[in-house]
C-alpha positions in Angstrom: -50.0 -12.8 55.2 -46.5 -13.7 54.1 -46.7 -13.9 50.4 -43.8 -11.6 49.7 -40.9 -13.8 51.0 -42.2 -16.7 49.2 -42.4 -14.8 45.9 -39.0 -13.5 46.3 -37.6 -17.0 47.0 -39.5 -18.3 44.0 -38.2 -15.5 41.7 -34.7 -15.9 42.9 -34.9 -19.6 42.2 -36.3 -18.9 38.7 -33.6 -16.4 38.0 -31.0 -18.8 39.1 -32.5 -21.5 37.0 -32.6 -19.2 34.0 -28.9 -18.2 34.4 -28.0 -21.8 34.8 -29.8 -22.7 31.6 -28.2 -19.8 29.8 -24.7 -20.7 30.9 -25.3 -24.3 30.0 -26.4 -23.3 26.4 -23.9 -20.6 25.9 -20.8 -22.7 25.4 -22.3 -25.1 22.8 -23.9 -22.2 21.0 -20.6 -20.4 20.7 -19.0 -23.6 19.5 -21.7 -24.0 16.9 -21.3 -20.5 15.6 -17.5 -20.9 15.5 -17.8 -24.2 13.6 -20.3 -22.8 11.0 -17.8 -19.9 10.4 -14.9 -22.5 9.9 -17.1 -24.6 7.6 -17.8 -21.5 5.5 -14.1 -20.7 5.2 -13.2 -24.3 4.4 -15.9 -24.3 1.6 -14.2 -21.2 0.1 -10.8 -23.0 0.3 -12.2 -26.1 -1.4 -13.7 -24.0 -4.1 -10.3 -22.2 -4.6 -8.5 -25.5 -4.7 -11.0 -26.9 -7.2 -10.3 -23.9 -9.4 -6.6 -24.6 -9.3 -7.2 -28.2 -10.1 -9.3 -27.3 -13.1 -6.6 -25.0 -14.4 -3.9 -27.6 -13.9 -6.1 -30.2 -15.7 -6.5 -27.7 -18.6 -2.8 -27.1 -18.6 -2.0 -30.9 -18.6 -4.4 -31.3 -21.6 -2.7 -28.6 -23.5 0.7 -29.9 -22.8 -0.4 -33.3 -24.1 -1.2 -31.7 -27.5 1.9 -32.1 -29.7 0.9 -29.0 -31.8 0.8 -26.8 -28.7 4.2 -28.1 -27.6 5.6 -27.3 -31.1 4.2 -23.8 -31.0 5.5 -23.4 -27.4 9.0 -24.4 -28.3 9.0 -22.1 -31.4 7.8 -19.2 -29.2 9.9 -19.6 -26.1 13.0 -21.4 -27.2 13.2 -20.0 -30.8 13.3 -23.6 -32.2 12.9 -24.1 -35.9 12.3 -27.2 -38.0 15.2 -28.6 -40.2 15.4 -26.6 -43.4 13.8 -23.4 -41.9 15.8 -20.3 -41.2 15.2 -18.6 -37.9 15.5 -14.9 -37.4 15.7 -12.9 -34.2 14.6 -9.3 -34.5 15.9 -6.9 -31.8 13.9 -3.9 -31.0 16.2 -0.8 -31.1 14.3 0.8 -28.3 14.9 -2.0 -25.8 18.7 -2.0 -26.6 20.0 0.7 -24.3 23.6 1.7 -24.2 25.7 1.7 -21.0 25.6 5.2 -19.7 28.2 6.7 -17.3 31.0 4.4 -18.3 34.0 5.8 -20.1 34.7 4.1 -23.4 38.3 3.4 -22.4 37.2 1.1 -19.6 34.9 -1.0 -21.7 36.8 -3.9 -23.2 36.1 -5.0 -26.8 35.1 -8.6 -26.7 36.1 -9.3 -30.3 39.8 -8.8 -29.5 42.1 -11.8 -28.7 43.7 -12.1 -25.3 47.0 -10.6 -26.3 45.2 -7.5 -27.7 43.3 -7.2 -24.5 46.5 -7.4 -22.5 48.2 -4.8 -24.6 45.2 -2.5 -24.3 45.2 -2.9 -20.6 48.9 -2.0 -20.5 48.3 1.2 -22.5 45.4 2.1 -20.2 47.7 1.6 -17.2 50.1 4.2 -18.6 47.3 6.7 -19.3 44.9 6.7 -16.3 41.5 8.2 -16.8 40.6 11.7 -15.7 40.1 12.5 -12.1 36.4 13.4 -12.6 35.7 9.9 -14.1 33.0 8.4 -11.7 34.4 5.0 -12.0 37.8 5.9 -10.6 38.2 5.8 -6.8 40.4 8.7 -5.6 42.9 8.0 -2.8 41.0 10.6 -0.7 37.8 8.5 -0.9 39.6 5.3 0.4 38.9 4.4 4.1 41.9 4.9 6.4 
């Protein structure tokens, strides 16, 4: 009675056949899963691109409207029609003064060139104080 060796040989053959089938199917299944993931991400990209295309088409339609272009030119470029008077209102809170600069070093842009030259000559005769942050002392210069 030798049924044991034959069962073992048959079991080993079945196990080997099962492993072979699993290895044969593993690579295509892995490729299938990878391709499905890639298809999903590509569908998301297509949806995002379609949203961008729709936005650009809407913008193109707005820019084709002459009334919108006129309003845009008035708002962004401060254009006015002939006969109209344009005003620019500056908010006092947004106009900040320059801090940390001595008044003697800030030139007046309303002066002519010879006035600026004469002012700079006067400033050269009377140098700013030593504690002025804009003046480089000779001790601070690299040797």
